[in-house]
VOGU-3710 file (C-alpha; in Angstrom, 3 decimals, decimal comma):
1> makktgngit> 4,623/-18,659/-21,051  6,196/-15,275/-20,862  5,963/-13,334/-17,505  5,447/-9,775/-18,710  5,942/-6,610/-16,793  4,768/-2,974/-17,495  8,054/-2,093/-19,596  8,003/-5,289/-21,777  10,832/-7,051/-19,897  9,901/-10,530/-19,185
11> hekiindvla> 11,356/-13,461/-17,298  12,302/-15,231/-20,008  14,181/-12,176/-21,643  16,092/-11,671/-18,699  17,563/-15,093/-18,598  18,401/-15,382/-22,413  20,180/-12,018/-21,942  22,420/-13,681/-18,962  23,007/-16,315/-20,779  24,025/-14,494/-23,818
21> gnikpvyylm> 26,766/-12,407/-21,310  24,570/-9,308/-21,415  24,775/-8,643/-17,683  23,294/-5,537/-16,704  24,845/-3,726/-13,499  21,265/-3,502/-11,589  18,254/-5,558/-11,619  15,234/-4,452/-9,504  13,044/-7,350/-9,415  9,460/-6,687/-8,023
31> geesyyidhl> 6,005/-7,496/-7,721  3,604/-9,759/-6,054  4,818/-13,089/-7,421  7,713/-14,244/-5,396  8,673/-17,046/-7,457  9,919/-15,189/-10,570  11,756/-12,902/-8,132  13,702/-15,483/-6,233  13,938/-17,917/-9,586  15,777/-14,687/-11,268
41> aefivdhvlq> 17,753/-13,469/-8,271  19,329/-17,169/-7,992  19,840/-17,698/-11,511  21,896/-14,101/-11,948  24,234/-15,137/-8,937  24,648/-18,619/-10,536  25,907/-17,219/-13,793  27,950/-14,180/-12,509  29,597/-15,900/-9,745  31,584/-19,489/-9,641
51> peerdfnmlt> 30,805/-21,451/-6,243  34,224/-20,449/-5,277  34,186/-17,076/-5,594  31,038/-16,180/-3,497  32,973/-16,172/-0,372  34,456/-12,899/-1,211  32,618/-11,487/-3,800  29,136/-12,157/-2,502  27,406/-9,725/-0,072  23,484/-10,107/0,978
61> lfgpetdths> 21,948/-7,364/2,600  18,309/-7,089/4,086  16,178/-3,987/3,402  15,140/-3,369/6,869  18,269/-3,469/8,483  20,184/-1,211/6,297  19,734/2,025/4,058  20,431/2,996/0,575  23,890/4,763/1,320  25,134/1,437/2,806
71> vvqaalgypm> 24,008/-0,369/-0,387  25,546/2,155/-2,481  28,882/1,901/-0,740  28,738/-1,886/-1,040  28,224/-1,367/-4,633  31,317/0,560/-5,169  33,590/-1,607/-3,696  35,606/-3,874/-6,133  35,765/-7,942/-6,574  38,327/-10,080/-5,366
81> gaerqvvmvr> 39,791/-12,652/-7,666  36,945/-12,430/-9,894  35,311/-10,560/-12,799  32,571/-9,324/-10,870  31,096/-8,835/-7,133  27,440/-9,234/-6,543  25,604/-7,325/-4,112  22,242/-8,953/-3,295  19,316/-6,597/-1,269  16,721/-8,912/0,055
91> eaqglkdidl> 13,159/-7,560/1,455  14,016/-4,237/-0,587  10,430/-3,272/0,432  11,818/-2,095/3,773  14,767/-0,061/2,200  14,731/3,646/3,412  15,669/6,454/1,240  15,465/4,649/-2,184  15,736/7,888/-4,050  19,439/8,296/-2,855
101> leaylknpqp> 19,965/5,076/-5,472  19,523/7,586/-8,400  22,846/9,236/-8,146  24,847/5,414/-8,387  22,696/4,942/-11,273  24,105/7,619/-13,457  27,664/5,988/-13,048  27,273/2,301/-11,774  30,061/0,587/-10,733  30,747/-1,725/-13,787
111> ttvlifchkn> 32,317/-4,641/-11,827  29,042/-4,849/-9,583  25,772/-6,506/-10,142  23,329/-5,223/-7,755  20,284/-7,193/-7,290  17,164/-5,948/-5,444  14,432/-8,373/-4,174  11,196/-6,199/-3,584  8,347/-8,460/-2,610  4,628/-7,816/-2,134
121> gtidrrksgv> 4,754/-4,592/-4,187  6,504/-2,565/-6,312  8,803/0,411/-6,115  7,066/4,228/-5,505  6,714/5,006/-9,243  6,599/8,760/-8,057  10,162/8,367/-7,450  10,314/9,039/-11,206  14,192/9,694/-11,302  15,390/6,287/-9,901
131> vkalesvgvl> 12,331/4,443/-11,934  13,730/6,063/-15,367  17,313/5,392/-14,500  16,645/1,963/-13,519  15,068/1,343/-16,598  17,942/3,347/-18,548  20,875/1,421/-17,305  19,574/-1,850/-15,574  16,650/-4,217/-15,526  13,383/-3,035/-13,748
141> yeseklreyk> 10,969/-6,241/-13,741  7,761/-6,806/-12,213  6,272/-10,181/-11,320  2,616/-10,032/-11,206  0,550/-12,682/-9,615  -0,288/-15,454/-11,787  -4,242/-15,947/-11,984  -5,673/-19,390/-10,970  -6,844/-20,413/-14,392  -3,523/-20,383/-15,983
151> lpewirnylr> -1,973/-22,396/-13,083  -2,938/-25,725/-15,114  -0,821/-24,481/-18,059  1,950/-23,170/-15,677  2,194/-26,395/-14,219  2,319/-28,432/-17,655  4,940/-25,858/-19,295  6,995/-26,332/-15,907  7,178/-30,300/-16,925  7,497/-29,680/-20,373
161> rkklgiepqa> 10,654/-27,603/-19,755  12,015/-30,731/-18,193  10,680/-32,930/-21,030  7,674/-34,483/-18,950  4,060/-34,815/-19,557  0,938/-34,625/-17,278  -2,631/-35,630/-17,577  -5,121/-33,093/-17,432  -6,942/-34,357/-14,335  -3,406/-34,303/-12,577
171> evmlaeyiga> -3,021/-30,895/-13,634  -5,978/-29,299/-12,469  -6,011/-31,241/-8,972  -2,620/-29,701/-8,086  -3,574/-26,167/-9,271  -6,892/-26,411/-7,248  -5,230/-28,206/-4,094  -2,639/-25,874/-3,641  -3,720/-22,733/-5,172  -1,432/-19,898/-6,809
181> dlnriaseld> 1,608/-20,592/-4,725  3,801/-21,241/-7,385  7,170/-21,921/-5,093  5,031/-24,685/-3,204  3,589/-25,844/-6,736  7,371/-26,070/-8,023  8,398/-27,834/-4,982  5,521/-30,376/-5,458  6,404/-30,741/-8,850  10,265/-31,600/-8,519
191> klilslpegk> 8,725/-34,083/-5,688  6,816/-35,773/-8,131  9,384/-36,064/-10,714  11,487/-37,669/-8,428  8,952/-40,280/-7,816  8,143/-41,074/-11,375  8,632/-44,940/-11,752  11,552/-45,765/-13,923  10,834/-44,982/-17,979  7,565/-43,158/-17,356
201> rvvtddlvat> 7,511/-39,434/-18,515  4,055/-38,729/-17,627  2,535/-37,481/-13,979  -0,689/-38,989/-13,459  -3,511/-38,214/-11,100  -2,622/-41,296/-9,245  0,928/-40,185/-8,682  -0,606/-36,803/-7,213  -3,105/-38,314/-5,294  -0,321/-40,621/-3,917
211> higiskefnv> 2,618/-38,054/-3,190  0,451/-34,938/-2,348  -1,746/-36,397/0,047  -5,197/-35,791/-1,903  -7,536/-38,832/-2,152  -8,152/-39,587/-5,439  -11,627/-40,812/-4,916  -12,707/-39,044/-2,022  -11,832/-35,677/-2,562  -13,328/-31,812/-2,733
221> felvdalank> -12,395/-32,242/-6,474  -14,738/-35,545/-7,030  -17,471/-33,672/-4,944  -17,730/-31,051/-7,404  -17,801/-33,508/-10,420  -20,320/-35,565/-8,535  -22,618/-32,359/-7,827  -22,161/-31,133/-11,403  -23,595/-34,447/-12,466  -25,978/-34,521/-9,609
231> nilkvrqitn> -24,863/-37,952/-9,030  -26,460/-38,458/-5,478  -25,152/-41,510/-4,482  -21,447/-40,524/-5,058  -22,106/-37,281/-3,148  -23,459/-39,498/-0,390  -20,620/-41,775/-0,249  -17,857/-38,593/-0,388  -19,858/-36,876/2,332  -19,823/-39,886/4,503
241> yfdknpkqnp> -15,996/-40,283/3,968  -15,486/-36,370/4,832  -17,495/-37,138/8,170  -15,214/-40,072/9,015  -12,095/-38,030/8,023  -12,974/-34,612/9,333  -9,123/-33,523/9,806  -8,320/-34,370/6,089  -11,457/-32,744/4,709  -12,450/-29,974/7,066
251> iqntlpmvfg> -15,424/-28,082/6,220  -13,730/-24,700/6,003  -11,558/-26,357/2,887  -14,718/-27,796/1,390  -17,202/-24,923/1,072  -14,893/-22,242/-0,547  -14,375/-24,639/-3,683  -17,809/-25,390/-3,742  -18,884/-22,116/-3,427  -16,549/-21,104/-6,291
261> ffqnlmlayy> -18,045/-23,725/-8,425  -21,664/-22,458/-8,235  -20,652/-18,975/-8,410  -18,943/-19,882/-11,837  -21,788/-21,641/-12,780  -24,095/-18,691/-11,998  -21,891/-16,568/-14,193  -21,959/-19,159/-17,036  -25,791/-18,616/-17,625  -24,789/-14,722/-18,604
271> apekspsala> -22,039/-16,134/-21,130  -23,071/-14,395/-24,515  -21,891/-17,806/-26,336  -22,401/-21,037/-24,860  -20,139/-23,243/-26,497  -17,328/-25,204/-24,091  -14,768/-23,001/-25,477  -16,405/-19,918/-24,811  -17,567/-20,601/-21,754  -14,042/-21,511/-20,686
281> swlsmnpyrc> -13,000/-17,800/-21,807  -15,830/-16,016/-20,354  -15,100/-17,802/-17,055  -11,564/-17,473/-17,370  -11,450/-21,244/-16,555  -9,519/-24,360/-17,418  -11,349/-25,750/-20,748  -10,847/-29,137/-19,275  -12,378/-28,302/-16,079  -15,173/-25,891/-18,043
291> ektiipamrn> -16,198/-29,281/-19,844  -16,462/-31,765/-17,059  -18,261/-29,591/-14,556  -19,875/-26,380/-15,790  -21,346/-28,012/-18,923  -23,298/-30,896/-17,331  -24,483/-28,733/-14,217  -26,113/-26,305/-16,798  -28,269/-29,077/-17,855  -28,640/-30,233/-14,079
301> ysgrkvmdii> -29,301/-26,783/-12,409  -31,579/-23,833/-13,169  -30,556/-20,226/-12,646  -33,021/-19,849/-9,980  -31,924/-22,811/-8,271  -28,045/-21,824/-8,372  -29,070/-18,568/-6,701  -30,692/-20,337/-3,694  -27,652/-22,535/-3,336  -25,284/-19,973/-3,362
311> gqirrtdars> -27,090/-18,332/-0,507  -27,474/-21,511/0,987  -23,668/-22,173/1,009  -23,295/-18,600/2,619  -25,421/-19,670/5,671  -23,670/-23,137/6,123  -20,750/-21,031/6,061  -21,769/-18,671/9,058  -23,337/-21,216/10,839  -20,365/-23,588/10,743
321> kgvdspatsn> -18,601/-20,646/12,449  -21,015/-20,586/15,254  -23,585/-18,027/13,827  -27,404/-19,179/14,838  -26,557/-22,903/15,588  -23,808/-23,288/17,521  -25,002/-26,893/18,530  -25,120/-28,228/14,924  -22,102/-30,261/13,990  -20,017/-29,431/10,821
331> sdlmkelmff> -20,749/-33,257/9,578  -24,676/-32,174/9,931  -24,121/-28,895/8,369  -22,645/-30,428/5,239  -25,337/-33,290/5,222  -28,169/-30,432/5,061  -26,330/-28,669/2,396  -25,649/-31,632/-0,001  -29,564/-32,693/0,392  -30,749/-28,891/-0,207
341> ilh> -28,390/-28,960/-3,436  -29,589/-32,060/-4,801  -33,438/-31,817/-4,284
//
């Protein structure tokens, strides 16, 4: 899936241009999602310099420890024994006097590839001269945070590029357990790939459970499924398991996911159309997960009951932090909450 920035530049377009030999003199990579920034920076360096050329032609500066004047002076240098040199500015969000870059951009050094890595934010758009110059002679790319409901698709596409598949439950487990940290997800996927049995091309939920540290049978995903289907026996079994393994299943991790489920369930009642695909779109939710949990839960809980459950989860969360009932154990709080939800 192409990751677009405000000016239409995508992660894939930058990669394809570099592969085609269309190397720009400057790349300003910015945004909330560090994965794409790091990946693009490393990819550009790998295709501009050979490993043996880096000692003399790769300079890394750090924004908080330098200034724009020093960056420009470095960029004006010449490569040694190579076609190009690379000047990389890490933590560019800490770089002072970025507006001084405008003069360099009017006549950039053709044998220098200048890369800025600006994380957790974007360049000040009020510095319009710099922004326009970056867009004119180089690449200004914004990496936006991936929405959580798109994580399973991202996981699926990541593995597809490596000619591998993944079971629907496995991709949902990974997405919900790790969250929107693409660097960590990519790292865990790479580990799973190495763990695949010989001849196997599909990542299964068993593999995820074994190698990511999630109990397949008794985990918060199974708890949500059991609650959605009002499976009282299964909820009791999982709650007892959590009680015996508090370090692996702390209440602080369980409550947010249970709350998120019932919050989505509450929103589902207001959906203009109640078909599975329409509900998934309305909730910005993975269709597989929506059909497995939201659809049955709408049959098992009334809107009024869900409102009461959401209120009870909030109270349980406050009590787990010592409000009103500091003497009540987390185990008892969870059991009380489960009883309230199911009855």
